[in-house]
N, C-alpha and C positions, 0 to 999 in steps of 0.2 A: 532375345527374351525381353519381354515387358516387365519392368520392375513394378513393384507393388505400387509406389509413388506415382509412376506414370498411369497405372490401372486407375487410380483414385483420380488423378487429373482428368483421364478419359471419360470416367464415369460421371464426375462433376460436369464435365462440359457437354454431355449428352443429355443429363437431366436439365441443364440450364438452356438447352437448345443451342449449344455453341459449336457443335460438331458440323464440319462443313467437308464438302468433298473436292478434291483437286487442290493445287498449290494456290490457284486463283480464285478459289471459291469465296473466301473473304470479302473479296472485292466486288463479287456479284450478289452478295447477301444483302437483303432489303434492310434499310435502316429502321432499326425499331424505334416506336414512339417512346418518349420519355415516361419513366415509371412515375407517378404522382401519388403521394399520400396525403389525403384531405383531412382525415380525422380518426380518432380511436376512442370509443366509449365503451363502457362496460355493459355487458349485457343484463337483463333483469335478474338473473340467477346469481351475479356477482362472481360467476366463475370462468368468464371469457371476456375478451374483447372484441368488439366489432370494429374492424378497421376498413374505412372506404377510401376510394381513390380511383386510380385509372391504369389500365395496362398492366395488371399483374399477371402472373402466371398460376398454374394450377398449385404447385408447391413451392412458394418462394421461401427464402430464409427470412424468418422475422425475429428480432432481437429486441429487448426491453432492458434498457441500460447494460447493453452488451451480452445479456444472457439469452442464448437461443430459446425460443418458446414453441411449443408445438401447434402446428396449423392443423385445425380440425378440418376446415373445408375453405375453398378459394375458388372465386370466379374472376373474372377480368377487372370487377370493380370492387369486390368485397372479400375480405378475409375474417374468418372467425379463428381466433388463437386461444388456446387454453391458458389462462392467468387468473390465479386465485386472487382477485382484485380485494375481496373483503378483508383478507389476511394481511395485505400489504401496508407498510407504513406510509403514512400520508406524505405526499411530496410530488415533484414534478420528474417524470422520467423521459428518456428519450427513446422513441420507437423507431426502428428502422426495417425497411422491407427491401430486400434485394434479391434480383433474378439473374444477376451476372456481374462481372468487373468493371464495366465502364460506367461513366458518370450517368448515362442516361438509363441504367438498369437499376438505379438506387433512389430511394426517396426516404425522407425521415421526418417526424413531427415530435414536438414536445407535447406530453399529455400530463395531466394533472389527476392522480389517482388517490383514494383514500380519504378518509373522515377528515375533516378540519381539526387542528389542535385546539384544545380549549385554550381560551385567554387567561392570562395571570389572574385576574380576579375571579374567574370560574374555577380555576385549579385550586385557589385557596378559599373558595366558598364565598367569594365577593366581600370579604371584610376589609376593613381599613388598616388595620394592625400589619406592619411590615412583616415580611418573612426573611429571617437571616439564616447564616449557616451556624448560628449559636455562638455561646460565649467562647473567649479564649484568654490565654495569658493568666493575670492574677485574679481573675474573677472566681468566686468561690463554686465548687462543685458539690461539696458535702461539707459536713461538720460533725465530728466526733468528740463530744464534751468540748473542751475548749480548743480543740485542733481543728482548724480549717484545712480542708484539702482543695487546693487550686485546680482549675482546669489544666494549667500548665503541667503540674505534677501527674495529673491523669493522663495527658497525652505522652509524658515522658514514660510512664509505666507502660502505656499502649505500644509505644515504639519498643521498648524492651522485651516485652512478651510476645508481640505479634506485629513485627516489623512489616511483613509483607502486606497485610491488611492496611496498616497505616500509611505505607508508602503508596499503595495502589489508589486509596482514597485521596490522598494528598495530590497525585498526578491528575486524577479525575477533575478534582476541583480546579486545579490549574488550568487544564485544557479547556474546560468550559469557560472560565474567567478569560482566558487567553483568546478564545474564539470571539466572545462577545465583545471584548475590549477592541479587538482588530475591527470587528463590524462597527462599533461605534465611532473610531477613529476614521475608517473610510468614509463613513456617511457624513460625518462632520467636514473632512476635506472637501468632499465632492460638493457638500451644500454650500460651503464658503466660496468656492471657486464658481459654482453655477450662479450664485447671487453677485458676484463681483462682475461677472460677464452678462447679467440680465437674462439668464436662461433658467429653464427648469433643470433638475439633475438628470433627468431622462434625457433631454435634449443635449446636455452636455456629453453625456455618454455616447450618445448616438453620433456625434460629431467627432470625439477624441479616440474611441475604442478602434474603429476601422484603420485609423492611420497607424496603430501600434500592432495591429494583428499580423502575426508571422505565422506561416505555413510550418507546423512542425515537421520535423526530419523522418525518413524511414524508419530509423532506429527507435522513435516514439512509437510507431505503430507495432513493431515487434515487441517492444517492452511492455506496452499495454496488453498485447495478446498473452505473452508470457505471465503476467501478472494475475490473469483470470484463472489459471489452472484448471480445475476440473468444471468450472462454471461454464466453460465452451461446450459442455456436453459433447466431447469428441469433434466438434467443427474444427476444420485445418484453418491455419493462418489465412491461406488464399481464399476460403470461404468466407472468413470472417473479416477479411480486410476492408470491404466496403463499409461495414458497420463500424469497425474500428476509426477508420477515417473520418465517418460522420460525426462520431463521438468528440475527436480531437477537433473538428472544425466547429461543431456547435456548441460544444461544453468548455473544452480545455482552452483553445486559442483565444476565444474572449475574455475568460477568466485571467489568463496569463497577461493579456494585453491592459485589462482592469488594472491588475496588481502593478503593472509597470507604469501605468499612468499615476495611481496613487503615490507610488514610490516618488515620482517626478515631482508630484505638488509637495510632499513632505520636505523636498530639497529646495525648490525654487519658489513656493508660494507661501504655505503656512508651515512653520516649523513643528513637527510632531514626532514623538517617539513612544514607543511602548516600553514601559518599565517593569512590567511583571517579570519576575525571575522564575525559571521552573525549579522544582524540588530536585535537589541532588543528594546522592547517596555515596557513602565512602566505600569503595569497593575493595574487598580484602584479597590478598593474593593467596591462593591456595596450592597444594601439591599437585593438582591436575592441571593447573593452568599453563599454558604455552604461549610466549610472547614472540611476536614478530615486529622487531624495531627496537629503538634504545628504551632503557627504563626511564630516562629522564625527558622523553618526548613531550613536548608542549600540549599535544592532544593525544588522550589515550582511548581508543575505542575498544571497549569491551563487547565482543561478539558471542552472544549465545547460539550454538550451532547444534543443529540436528541433522546428521548426514544423510538422512533418508528424505529430508525436506528440498523439493525442487527450488523453492523460493530462497532458502538458504544458499543452495548450491550457485544459484544466479547471483547472489550478491558476493559470495566468497570468491568467485571467479575474478572478481574486481580488486581484490586485496593487493595483488602484486602491482597493478597499475597505479593505485593509490600511493604505494609506498615509492614508487619510481618518481612520481609527480611531487609529492611532498617531502621525500627523503627523512631526515633526522627529526622533522616536526611532529610525525604521526607513529604511533605504535598500535598493533593490534593485540588484544589479549583474547585468546580462545578460552571459553568455558562450555562444557557440554550440557546439552539441554535435550536429551533424547525424550520427545513427547509423542511421537507417532506410532508407538507400538513396540512390540518385541524386537523387531528388525532393527529400530532406531538403537535400542539399548546395546545389542550385539556390535553394531556399527561403532558406538562410542567406545566400548571396550577393545575393539580392534584397533582404533585410533591410538587409546592408551597403551596397547601393546606395542604399536609401533613407536611411540614417544619413548618407550623404555629402551629403545634401540637408538635414540636419537633421530628417528625419521619421521616425527609427527607432521611436519609441513609437506614433505614429499607425499606422505600417505594421505593427507587432507586434500592436497590438489588432486591426486589421482581419483580419489572418491568422488568429489564435487564435479569432476569432468565427465562422469558418467551418468547418464539418465536412468530413471527407473530404480526399484527397489533391488538390493544387493542382498544375497543371503551369505551364509558363513563361508561356503566354498568359494563365491566370488571375492568376498573380503581377504580370505587367504591368497587367492591368486594375485591380487593387487599388491599385497604385501611381497610375495615373491617377486613381482615386476619392478619394485623399486629397490629391490636389493637388500631385504632384511634376512636375518638369519632365520631360515625356514622352520627349522625344529624348534627354536626358542619361541617365535611367534605363535605356531601352532599350539604349543604347550600352553603359552599364556593365555590365548584365547579359549582353548578348550577347557583351561583350568579355572576360569572365570577370575582370574587374578585380580582384575581391577572393579570387580562387581560393586564391592562396597564403596569404592572411591566415586563411582559414577553415580550411585545413590546420594551420596553427599553432594554431589554437583547439582543433582535435581533440588535437593533441600535448599542449597545456596540460591539458586534461581528464585525460587519461592519467597525467600527472604528479602530479595529486590524486586519482587512484584513483577517479574519477567515470566510471562506465561507461555509464550510461543516463540517459536524459531522462524525467521531470524529475528533477534532483539539485539538492539545496540544501546549502550550506555556510552556516552560521549563525555568524558570527564565527570562521570556519575550521573549526567542527566540522560534520561530516556529519550533517544531520538524519535522524532514524529513519524508516523507511517509513510513510507516512500510513496510519493505520488506515482499512481500506476503507469504513467507514460513516460517517466523518467528513468533513463537507463541507470543501472547500479552506480558506475563511475561518477555520473553526473550528481546523483545523491550524495554520495560520500564527498565530492568536491564541495558542493554547497554546504553540508554540515560542518565541514572541517573549516572552511573559509570563515563562516559565521561564528565559530568557536575561536579561531585565531583573532578575529576582530574584537570579540568580548574581551579576550584576555589582553590585547592590546590598550582597549579603552580602560580596563581596570587598571592596568599598570600605570597608565597616565593620569588617573584619578589620585594614585597613591603618591604622586610626585608633588 
């Protein structure tokens, strides 16, 4: 019997012209010419891209920043693909065209789309007055009679009455400041090194980046594909593999090489460090929290999880390996964040019912190991599989025993301005979005090592 997977592969092979006859047919097959992508420009309507090149096929796979786009028509040298160019944010995008798995079957080009962003002067009306984030601290915000209300008092009341909004804005300001600071530090370091060597900055990069570029492993391809979720529009990993590899080669690997080079310059050329500290929140322990690891761990990772989220499941499956690697230094605290619909809420209630029997982590691991949406019957079956008391569990879930507790968990996440799952607070600081090419374990390893380094430096400064 031919499996569904095999049928998909055979169908794909036929569409791409890869089906051959006989065991030695591949050796007899003529070598296909290299697919070439020359350019991609919007059509006059602003609703399509005209892609020019050579050696296309009738219906190749076309992706724009890894999102498959609809091919309206294709000839050997031109493809018309549906893209709402006028609605897209301005920026540089990677376009790939693929007709098969080999290197000669793929081509890519970077294209600039969208209107140019206004300059700072244009954005503020061309005036000479500086634009700031506003007053802070002891500066007055209002006056009532002889009483002056300071900005610090306003911020304190804001934190007390609407902590989620306050924390969310604080994080947004920090992330933008951090991004710009990092860019300024990078540009300054490169400019200094280029001047010292009598080169332009671009010439310096052209010379140094290729030396440090390393081909990302296959695990990065898989992780990048998994991170796309529904954006793949049903395209399988094998179909997407050329576009994924092109993204890693053209975008990720040069960026990583540049980051490594800048870090080298910071250590051996010009001393530099980013001193901005992220906002941190004091995370309260509540009745529904479940802990994996010692209470006194140096690094506490609070995981906000939705059992129906494939992304949460992907990262949750790395918890065990993280604990094996870092031991008593790390603890995970689980908090419910069922935001994807009614099924998410029921899954959270089911986990709470398992926790009532001391089986939370066994149930957690069983749920995240399964793909797809889990209904009430499947949740009950999983509970039986891990050995809970069936009658007590079913009564707990059917009776909605933890309904109010899960609602309280949603309110708590809102107070910390955590809106989606997975979300991770590392010693009170929201972890940055995981790079899509980075496997979950490597993501946790990096943020834990960075936090341990920060704690070590802070301890040294106190001595």
